N, C-alpha and C positions, 0 to 999 in steps of 0.2 A: 702394124707397127711402122714407125718412120724409118727404121733401119732397113726395111726391105726395099723401099724406093731408092735408097742410097746404093744398095747392092745392085738393083736393076740398072741404075744409071752407070755404075761402074762397068758393067758388062757392055753397055751401049757405047761408052767412051772408048773402051778397048777395041770394040768391033769397028767403030767409025774410023779410027786411026791405027788400024792393026799393024801395018808395015812400019810406021813410025815407032810404035811401042816395041816391036820386035827389035828394031835397030838400037833403040835406047837401052833395051835390056842387055843386048850384046855388049854395048859400051860399059854398062854397069858391071857385067861379069869381068870384062877386061880390067877395069879399074880396081875391082875387088881382088882379083888374082895378083895384081901388082902391089897390093897392100897400101903402099904410100899414097895411092890415088883413090883409095876406097871411100873415104869420107867425102871428098869433092865429087866423086861419081854419084854417090847417094844424093848429095845436095842438088846436083844437076838434074837427076832424074825426077826428084820431087819438085823442082822448080817448074819443069814442064807439066808434071801432073797437076800442080796447083793452078797453073794457068788454065789447063783444060777443065778442071773442076769449077773454075770461075767463068767458064764460057768464053775464054779468050783464045786467040789464034796461037797455035803451037807449031814449032818446027825444031830441028836439031840445033839451030843456032842458040836457042835459049838454054839448052843443056850446056853447051860450051861456055857461054857467058857466065852462067851460074857456077859451074865447076871451077873456072879460072878465077872468078871474082871472090869466092868465099872459101878459099883453102883453109885459112886459119880458123875461122869461126865454125866451119863444118867439122873440123877435127875437134874443136872444143866441145861441140854439141854431141858428136858421136862418142868422144871420150867420156863425157859426163854420163851418158847413157850406159856405156860399158862398165864404168866404175860403180854405178848404182846397182846394176845387175850382178856384178861380181861380189859386192858387199852383201847383197841379199843371199846369193848362192853360198857364200862362205858361212853365213849364219845358219842356213838350212843344214849344210854339211856338219857344222859343229854340233848343233843340237840333235841331229839325227844319230850321231855317235854316242850320245849320252845314254847311259844305262837306266836312268831314272824315268819314271812315268811322266813327270812334269816336263822332261826334255822333249818327249814326243808331242805333248800339248803345245809347247813353244814352236816346234817344227810346223805344226798346222797353222799357227798364227803367221809364221814367216812365209808359208806357202800363199796365204792370202795377201801378204805384202807383195810377193812376187807377181801375183795376178794384177794387183793395183799398179805396180811398176810397168808391167807390160801394157796395161790399158792406157796409162798416161803416156807411155812411149809412142803410141801410134799417132799422137798429136804433135810430137816434137818437131819434125821437119815440116809438116803442113803449117804449123804456127810460125816457124822461121820465115816462111815465104809470105804468110798472110799479114804478119805484123808490119806496120810502117817503120817501126824502130825495133828490130829484132834483138832486144836485150836478152841474153841467155838466161839470166836469173828470172826475169819476168816471164820468159817463155816456159821455163820449167814449172814455175808456179801456176801459170795459166793452164798448162797441160794437165796437171793433177787436179786442179779445180774443176775443169771440164769433166774429167773422168769421174770425180766424186759427185758432181751435180747430175750427171747423166749416166749412171752406172750400167743400166740395162742396155741402153743404146750402144755405149762404148764396148761393153762385153760382147754384144752381138756382132759388132763390126770387127772386133778382135778375132772372134771365132770365124767370121767370114774370111778374114785374111789368112788365118791358119788353114782353113779349108782350101783356099787357092794354092797355098804352098803344098799341101798334101796331095791335091789333084795333080799338080805339076810333077811332083816326085813319082806319082803312080803312073803317069803317062810318059815319063822319061824325057821326050824331046822338048815339050813346053817348059820344062824346068830351066832350060837354057834360053829358049826363045821368048818367053813371055812372063815368067814368074816374077822377076823383079819389078817390071812395069805394072803388073796386075796388083801387086801389094801396094805400090806407091799410089796408083790411081785410086784404089779402094780407100786408102788412108785419107787422101785429099778430098775425094768426093764425100766421104763420110763426114769429114770435118766441116766442109763448106755447107753441106746440107744441115748440119747442126747449127751453124751460124745463121742460115736462112730461117730456121725455126725460131731462133732467138731474136730475129730482126736485126742482126749484126752484119748481114751481107745482102746485097741486092737480090731480088727474086730472079728466077730463071727468065731469060728472054722469051717473048711470045713464040709459041710453037715448039718449045724445047721440052 
């Protein structure tokens, strides 16, 4: 399956620039703890991850440039994602409390919607940095189109990212040191690999 080469390349990218990813993960955690800088920190981390996924040079400077340059739009994107998830969660909670049998059936449908939202969500920030003109409406539409066109691939990449988070929690220390970067790299590498398969991104350089 084409998801497994993407997973393998994710691990290679993390290993090749290990100290950079650890440092960027620390910056992400700091930005998230401060709350007001959470979205720009996520945007900065994904900007570097997207460059790496596209076989470009990476360093901390790209993080700062992206975080400072996309404060408003990063919050719009993260806010839209949170609102969508909140709306789905409220519907699940509402129908879960319904005493009727049909209510439980509707809960199952909303759980599938939640899976779809999470699948589309892994493409939000990668698309933001991949598009020449990152219109948020176009970005959201394209993210869900990709998820629906490639459900198995997207689902496997989502499971891979969840696995990275679970392993990070289980090993305690890496949750702080590498977890944010590993999820960002997996999202961007998976996204770029999908574009390569569709002929929408240049193939890997020779020897990569």
